[in-house]
N, C-alpha and C positions, 0 to 999 in steps of 0.2 A: 502493500499500499504505500502510496505516495502522499508526502506531506508538504501543499504545498504552503511555504510562512509569508510569501510576498505576495505580488500582486495576484488575482486568479489572471483565466485568459479571458479576453476579449470574444465577443459573437461581431461575424459580419455581417452584413442586408441579408445573404443567404445561410442563416444560421449557423455557418462553420464557426468554429474557435480555434484564436489564431495570437500570437505573441512573437514580437519580435525573436526575441531568446527564449528558452526553456531547456532548461538544467533538471534533466530524471536521474536521481540518487547517486550522482556522482562523489564516489570515494577515489580518495589518492594516497596510496604510499608510498616511500622511499623502497628503491631500488638495492637496500644495503644488508636483507635479513631480517631485520626486524618486524615487527608486528604491527608497531604503531602508528598509525594515523593521521594526517596531515589535513585530508578532509573525509569527512564521515557519511556520508549520504545525504550530500544536500541537492534540496530540488528548491527552483523556482523557475518565477516566468516573470520576465519582462517587458510588460504592453511600450508600446509604438511611442515616440514624444514623451518619453518619460526621464526624469532624470535622479538615477538610482545611486544613492550613496554607498559601498560596503565597510564597514568599521570595524572596529575590536581591539584588543590588545596584540603586540608583537606575537609570533610565530601562532595566530590565530586561525593561520590559512590565506589571507587577506590577497595576498598576491599571488599563491599558488594557484586561488583560483582563476583569477585574472589571466593567468598563464595558460592553462588548461581551456577558458575560454579562446583563447588567441589562437590555438594548436600551438605552443611554445613546452606545452607537457601534455602526455595523454593519460588519461582518468585510468586508474586501477579496473575501476568499475562503473557502471552508466551509461546516459546519453546526453547527447547534445543537440538541438534542433535550433536553427535558423530561417524564422519565417518556415518553418513547421516543413523545414528538410531535414533530413538526419546531416550530422559534418564530423561526425564521432570521430570518422576514420581521416578527415582530411586534414592536409598540411598547411601552416602557416599560409603557404601562399595562396595556396585551393583558397583559404579563408581569408582571406584580404581580398581575392577578386571579387568575393561572392560581399565582402559589402562590411567586413571588419577591419577595424583601424585601432591601433594599439601604441599609446605612447609609454614608454619604458619610465620607469623608475629612475635608472640610469640613464642616459642618454647614447644612443650610439655615434660614434664619430667617424665621418668619410673623409678622408684627409683624398685632396685633390679635387674634391667638388665643392663647388660655391655654393651659399645659403639660393640666391636665384636657380640656378639649377639644379636643386634639391625639391625647391616648389616645382618648379617644370612638372619632375620626374611624379613626383607625389597629385599634382593636377590632373598627370594624364594627358597635359597641352600645353602649347605653348601658350605659359603667359605672361602676359604684358610687365614689364617696369614698377609702373602703377598699378598695376591690380596686386603684385608682389607685393610692392612696399604698402598697401593697404590692408593687408592679412601683418605685416610687423608690426604693421602701428599699433593691430590690437592688443599686442602683449608687452610695448613700450620700449621699442626697439626702432632707432632710423632708418629707414630704406640705405639713402644715401651710405651707410655706413656698411652696413651687412650684407646686401644682396652679393656685393661682391669678394664678401669673407668665406674664406677660405672652412669647414668645417674641421677643423683641428683641436691638437691640445692649446692653442694660442688664444682660443674661446675657453671661458669661466665654466662654471658648473651650470649656473645663472643661466647664460646665454647660451650654452646647446642645451636649455631643458627649454628653451622659450620658443626657440627656433625649432624643435621638435616637436614642439606643441602646434606651430604654425603649421607645420608642414602636413600633418593628420587633419587644420580645418581647411587646409589645401585639395584634403579629398574631398571630392562634388558627390561621390557614387557611394559616399559610408550609410550603410544602415545601422551599423553599431560602434559605434566609440569607445573607449576604453582608454583612460588614464589612470595611470598605477603610480598616485602615493602623487600629481602635480607641484603638490609646491616645493618637493622638496629641492634644496638649494637654491632657491629665490626668493629676491630679498620684501621687504614688507609692501612696496612701492608696485614691485611686478603681481605681487601675492593680487594688492588688489584690482593690480587691469583682470590678473585669471580669474578672480570671482564673475568679474564686466563679461568675461568670455563664456562661462559655462550659461551664464545668463541669457547671454546671446542666443547661444545656441538650442539654449530653451524655449525661446520663444519663438523659435524655426522650427519649432516641434521637431526637435534630431533625437534620437534615443542617446543615454549617454550615462555609459557607468562609470562610476570615480571611487578608487579605495581612496579614502583618505579620514584623516582623524580629528580634521581643522574643523573646529567649531562652526566658520562661517560658511565652508562648503556644504557642512550638514546641513544647516539653513535653509540652504537653498531648495532640498532636495524633495522630489516628490516621495521617496522611499528609503528608506533606513533600513541597511542588514545589518546586523552586529552578530558577529562571528564569536565564537569561544571555543577554545581545544577541537576544531575544525566542522565545528557541527553550529547552524543557526540559531542563537539564543535567544533573539527578539526581532522583528521587525516590524514595520507601519512609517506612519507618518512623523516629522520633524516632531510634531505637537507630543507626538506618544512619547517618541524614545528622547528627545534631550533630557528632559526630565529625567530620567533613568540612566542615563548615558553622564549627564552631568553634578547628579547629588542631588537632584531639586533646585537646581541653581534655574533661575527665568534666563 
């Protein structure tokens, strides 16, 4: 029996139940001979146009769950569906082609590739300097300075993080966008702009999953999922979950 602790499925005009993402009894154990479970029977549905934040203490399985959705790790058991299509055995490239985008906790470097070239690749088309610059401004980066920059160690962790987020935003075919701790390594000013980016995406009816423990991000969620010891401890609206997380603070 599957216990869905999060969104229930929607029903379309033909009476067919659907969700952008559905996980059925996802479990994950490391291949080290131990019997410990990092994830234990996770079942959830993510509805279209929603912002879901997955939170919980360190070691609760948040990032592992995000990586399994993207295809970076394979579940030990369980099934994953994207728009009612079983993608459990699909690799990361196939899932990306089907519309899943992922922003890593630690940004990937692309030595020899400029920011402008990366945005062209991400968008799947030739993007004008003006259009690319508009994406950069969303995360507080000056286009004239950053478009010609190479994505290398010469950029700070915060700069790399923001550029990676921009590359995710540039993907116009994304059906589901996953951000793994997007606040990591960025300054307060940039974090404020990041919140605005998420609010803008939410207003555009984009479907987002964000791994975070930041209260400002939790507050803009449609739904918060709390993981603990690899299981869903609680789930609900910010009004319901935030008092539990913050110990009753407003």
